[in-house]
C-alpha positions in Angstrom: 120.9 122.0 119.4 119.3 118.7 120.5 116.0 117.3 119.2 114.3 114.4 120.8 112.7 111.8 118.5 111.1 108.4 118.6 110.8 105.6 116.0 107.8 103.4 115.8 106.9 100.3 113.8 103.4 100.8 112.4 100.6 98.5 111.4 102.2 95.6 113.3 102.0 94.1 116.8 105.7 93.4 117.0 109.0 95.2 116.7 111.0 95.0 113.4 107.9 94.5 111.3 105.6 97.0 109.6 106.7 100.4 108.4 109.4 102.4 110.3 108.4 106.0 111.0 110.3 108.7 112.9 108.5 111.3 115.1 109.8 114.6 116.5 107.1 115.4 119.1 108.3 119.0 119.8 109.0 120.6 116.5 107.1 123.9 116.7 110.2 126.1 116.4 112.0 123.9 113.9 112.4 125.6 110.4 111.0 123.8 107.4 114.4 123.5 105.8 115.7 121.6 108.8 112.7 119.2 108.7 113.5 118.3 105.1 117.2 117.8 105.9 116.4 115.6 108.9 114.0 113.4 106.8 116.6 113.0 104.2 119.2 112.1 106.8 117.1 109.5 108.5 116.0 108.1 105.1 112.8 106.4 106.4 109.6 106.2 104.4 108.2 109.2 106.4 109.4 111.4 109.2 106.8 113.3 111.3 107.2 116.7 112.9 104.6 117.6 115.5 103.9 121.3 115.8 101.2 123.5 117.6 97.7 123.2 116.2 96.8 126.0 113.9 93.6 126.3 115.9 95.6 127.3 119.0 97.3 125.8 122.0 94.2 126.1 124.1 92.5 123.2 122.4 93.7 120.0 123.9 94.6 116.8 122.0 94.8 118.6 118.6 98.2 118.6 116.9 99.5 119.7 113.5 101.7 117.1 111.6 104.3 118.1 109.0 105.2 114.9 107.1 108.3 114.6 105.1 109.7 111.8 102.9 113.4 111.9 102.0 112.2 113.7 98.8 110.2 116.4 100.5 106.9 117.3 102.3 103.7 115.4 101.4 100.0 116.5 101.9 98.7 113.3 103.5 99.9 109.9 104.9 98.3 107.3 107.2 101.2 105.6 108.8 102.6 108.8 110.4 99.4 109.3 112.4 99.8 106.0 114.2 103.5 106.7 114.9 102.7 110.2 116.1 100.0 108.9 118.5 102.4 106.4 119.9 105.2 109.0 120.4 102.9 111.6 121.9 101.6 109.0 124.3 105.1 108.0 125.3 106.2 111.6 126.1 103.0 112.5 128.0 101.4 114.9 125.5 98.5 112.5 125.1 97.3 110.7 128.2 95.2 107.6 128.4 91.7 107.9 129.9 90.0 105.6 132.4 88.0 104.0 129.6 91.1 103.2 127.6 89.8 105.2 124.6 90.4 108.7 123.4 89.7 110.8 120.3 92.2 113.4 119.0 92.6 115.5 116.0 95.7 115.5 113.7 95.9 118.4 111.2 97.7 117.6 107.9 98.0 119.7 104.8 95.0 117.8 103.5 93.0 119.0 106.5 92.0 117.9 110.0 91.5 114.1 110.6 89.8 112.4 113.5 91.9 109.7 115.2 90.8 107.2 117.8 93.2 105.6 120.3 92.6 102.4 122.3 94.9 101.2 125.1 94.8 97.6 126.3 96.7 95.8 129.0 99.8 93.9 127.6 98.9 94.9 124.0 100.2 97.5 121.6 98.4 100.8 121.2 95.7 100.5 118.5 95.1 103.7 116.4 92.4 104.3 113.9 91.9 107.3 111.7 88.8 108.2 109.7 88.1 110.5 106.7 85.5 111.0 104.0 86.0 108.9 100.9 84.4 110.4 97.8 86.8 109.2 95.1 86.7 110.0 91.4 86.7 106.6 89.6 87.6 106.3 85.9 86.8 102.9 84.3 88.8 103.7 81.1 92.2 102.2 81.8 94.9 100.5 79.6 94.3 97.0 78.3 95.2 94.0 80.4 97.9 93.1 77.9 99.5 96.6 78.4 99.2 96.4 82.2 100.7 92.9 82.3 103.8 94.1 80.4 104.2 97.1 82.7 104.0 94.8 85.7 106.3 92.1 84.3 103.5 89.6 84.4 101.4 87.6 82.0 97.8 88.6 81.0 96.6 85.5 82.9 97.9 86.9 86.1 95.4 89.8 86.1 92.1 89.0 87.8 89.3 90.0 85.4 86.5 87.9 87.0 85.5 89.7 90.2 87.5 93.0 89.8 88.7 95.2 87.1 91.5 97.8 86.7 90.4 101.3 87.7 91.9 104.8 88.0 90.9 106.1 91.4 91.6 109.5 92.9 90.9 111.4 96.0 93.8 113.7 96.7 96.3 111.6 94.6 95.5 109.3 91.7 96.2 105.5 91.9 95.9 103.0 89.1 94.5 99.9 90.9 95.0 96.5 89.3 93.6 93.2 90.6 95.8 90.1 90.3 94.9 86.4 90.6 97.1 85.5 93.5 99.3 86.8 96.3 102.2 85.0 94.5 101.6 87.2 91.4 101.6 90.3 93.6 105.0 89.3 95.1 106.4 88.3 91.6 105.5 91.5 89.8 108.4 93.6 88.6 107.9 97.1 87.3 109.1 97.4 83.7 110.3 101.0 83.1 110.6 100.5 79.3 107.1 99.0 79.0 105.8 101.9 81.1 107.4 104.5 78.9 106.0 102.9 75.7 102.5 102.4 77.1 99.5 104.7 77.6 99.7 104.3 81.4 101.7 107.6 82.0 98.9 109.5 80.3 96.6 108.6 83.2 98.7 111.0 85.5 99.0 108.2 88.1 102.6 107.7 89.2 101.6 104.9 91.5 100.1 101.5 90.7 98.4 99.6 93.5 98.3 95.8 92.8 96.3 93.5 95.0 94.8 90.0 95.3 91.9 88.6 97.2 93.5 85.2 97.2 95.8 85.5 100.3 98.2 83.2 102.0 97.2 84.3 105.5 93.8 83.3 106.8 93.2 86.5 108.8 93.5 88.8 105.7 91.1 89.4 102.9 93.5 91.1 100.6 97.3 91.4 99.9 98.5 94.6 98.4 101.7 96.3 97.0 102.6 99.7 95.6 104.7 99.9 92.4 105.6 102.7 90.0 108.4 104.7 88.3 109.2 106.5 91.5 109.4 103.3 93.6 112.6 101.2 93.6 112.5 97.7 92.3 113.1 96.2 95.7 111.0 98.6 97.7 107.7 97.7 99.3 106.4 101.1 100.5 103.5 101.7 103.0 100.0 101.5 101.6 98.0 103.4 104.3 97.4 106.4 102.1 96.0 104.2 99.3 93.2 102.8 101.5 90.6 105.5 101.0 90.9 105.0 97.3 91.0 101.3 97.6 87.8 101.3 99.7 86.1 103.4 97.0 87.4 101.0 94.4 85.8 98.0 96.2 82.5 99.9 96.3 82.6 100.4 92.6 83.5 96.8 91.8 81.2 94.8 94.1 77.7 95.2 95.4 78.2 96.5 99.0 75.5 96.2 101.5 74.2 99.2 103.4 76.1 99.8 106.7 79.6 98.9 107.6 81.9 96.8 105.3 85.1 95.6 107.0 88.2 94.0 105.6 91.8 93.3 106.5 94.7 93.8 104.1 98.4 93.1 104.5 101.5 94.3 102.8 104.9 92.6 102.6 106.0 89.3 104.3 107.8 88.6 107.5 111.1 88.8 105.6 110.1 92.2 104.3 108.4 93.8 107.3 104.8 92.7 107.0 102.1 95.3 107.8 98.4 94.5 108.6 95.7 97.2 108.1 92.1 97.0 109.4 89.7 99.0 107.2 86.0 99.9 107.8 83.8 101.5 105.1 80.6 103.1 106.1 78.4 102.7 103.0 75.0 104.3 102.5 73.2 105.0 99.2 73.2 108.7 98.3 75.5 109.7 101.1 79.3 110.2 101.3 81.2 107.2 102.5 83.5 107.2 105.5 86.7 105.1 105.6 88.4 104.2 108.9 91.9 102.7 108.8 93.3 101.2 111.9 96.2 99.1 113.2 98.6 98.5 116.0 101.8 100.4 116.6 105.0 99.5 118.5 107.3 102.1 119.9 110.9 100.9 119.2 113.4 103.7 120.0 113.8 107.0 121.7 116.8 109.1 120.9 118.4 112.6 120.5 119.5 114.2 117.3 122.4 116.5 118.0 123.2 119.3 115.5 
């Protein structure tokens, strides 16, 4: 059997930066066990398998995504939607319109998600997905001393002036911790022993999202990084799935104006595959917020897996 697949670099405008994602655009007949084996074999952060919409084939531009990490299937991820849009455009399953804009639906285990595509001459495809953000926010988190030990930092590295640590959950809980500089974000080193001896595991969050509003790039408002007991010491995983929680976190920490709040956040460096995410938060008092996360995607390879 032969299976066609693509790889794309996501949340970047150039090859060999951003996050690497693999996409199998015609996987409707592929068994789930094979999907898991392929994802483990490719060993990328995520591998996407595009299958027929559960709504039915008659509805155009609606696709179901099965998303696997090397460890197994996950309910939601942001990066695979950008990669899938790029691959489906390349193989002709999604066609550009005369306006250069198009809206499609991607179904994940979490539910259907609206995705907007924008084509521009001599520029990478821009993809933006939107979803409701009604996070549960817990202000009772471990002390800054405890958090600093877990992160391999000093208490002075934690920014307690504008922001504060919070436990934020939508579909998955994240412990969000503000730091005083991008240098501190890059210098953080997860301490497994301090983690096991702290009260942090009792929060049920296996992922810690650290960030700083003091960035080294003028075009970005924040620099972020994911850490945790399931993340390797030298890994810098994608942060797209954190953004709905992070947008809710910002709304809880600072006074947001009515309307649209926009910011840009990056992850990594040019030496570690930097990603740039553009985020919009529709904020209205008494109404659910909507978070839109967008970025550019570059198609890098097209190949065949032979089994």
